[in-house]
N, C-alpha and C positions, 0 to 999 in steps of 0.2 A: 699583284698585291697579295700578300699572304700573312697569316699569323706568324709564320716562321720568320719572315722579314722583320716583323715587329719585335719578336724575341731577340733576333740578332741585333737589332738597334738597341734594345735595352741592355744587352750584354756589352756591346761595343761602347755605347754611350756612357756606361758606368766606369769603363776602364780607360777610354781614349780622351785625354784632356784636349788634344788637338781638334777632334771632331766636335766636342762641346764648344770649344772656343770659336770655331768656324760658324757653328749654328747661332751662337749668341751675336757674333759680329754681323751676320747676314741681316740686311736692313728690311727685307720684305719676305713675305710668305713664299713667294716664287723663288727667291734666292735660297731660302732654307730647303725648299723642295728639290732644287737643283743639286744641292750638297748631298741630300739623301739619295737622289737618283744616281749620282756618280758612284756612290758606295753600295749600290744595289740594295737599298733599304727603302723599298716602296711599300707603303702600308696605309690603310685608312685609320681614322681615329677609332673606329670600332675594333679593327684588328689590333691596334695598340692596346686597347683595354683588355681584349681577350688574351693577348700575349702577356700583359702585365699580370693578370689573374693567374694564368698558368705558372708564370715564373714565381709569383708570390707563394703559390701553393707548394712549390718545391723547396722553398727556403727552410733550412734546417736550424738556423740560428736567428735569434731576435735581431742581432746587429745587421745581418743580411737583409732581413725584412725591412728594417728601418731605412737602410740605404736605398733599397728598391722604392720604398714609399717616397723618400725624398727626391729620387730621380724622377718619379712620375709627376710629382708636384712641379719640379723644375720644367719638365717637358710641357705640361699643361699650360703653365704660365707663359712659356715662350711661344707655344703654338697659338695661344689665344691673344697674344700681344698684337695690337693693331699696327699696320704698316704706317710709316711716317707720313704725316699729312692727311691721314684718314681720321675723321672725327666720328664719335659715336652719336647716334640719334638722340 
């Protein structure tokens, strides 16, 4: 697990419609993790945030920063979505 993997995920995730589609269609956290593992994109939530911050810092245009922020929100919502059949306390 590395920050570089998180940065790679951010870059690939912003460009690769197929990867995003697979992650959205995955029904469980485990299924999403398997997709990431297959693509050598293993990272922790903390590493994602660090990679996001580093990537945001390098943005030269507002449009790039906006797209990056939108991607982060998409990932957070997907990552935090509960598995089917799991109810919140």
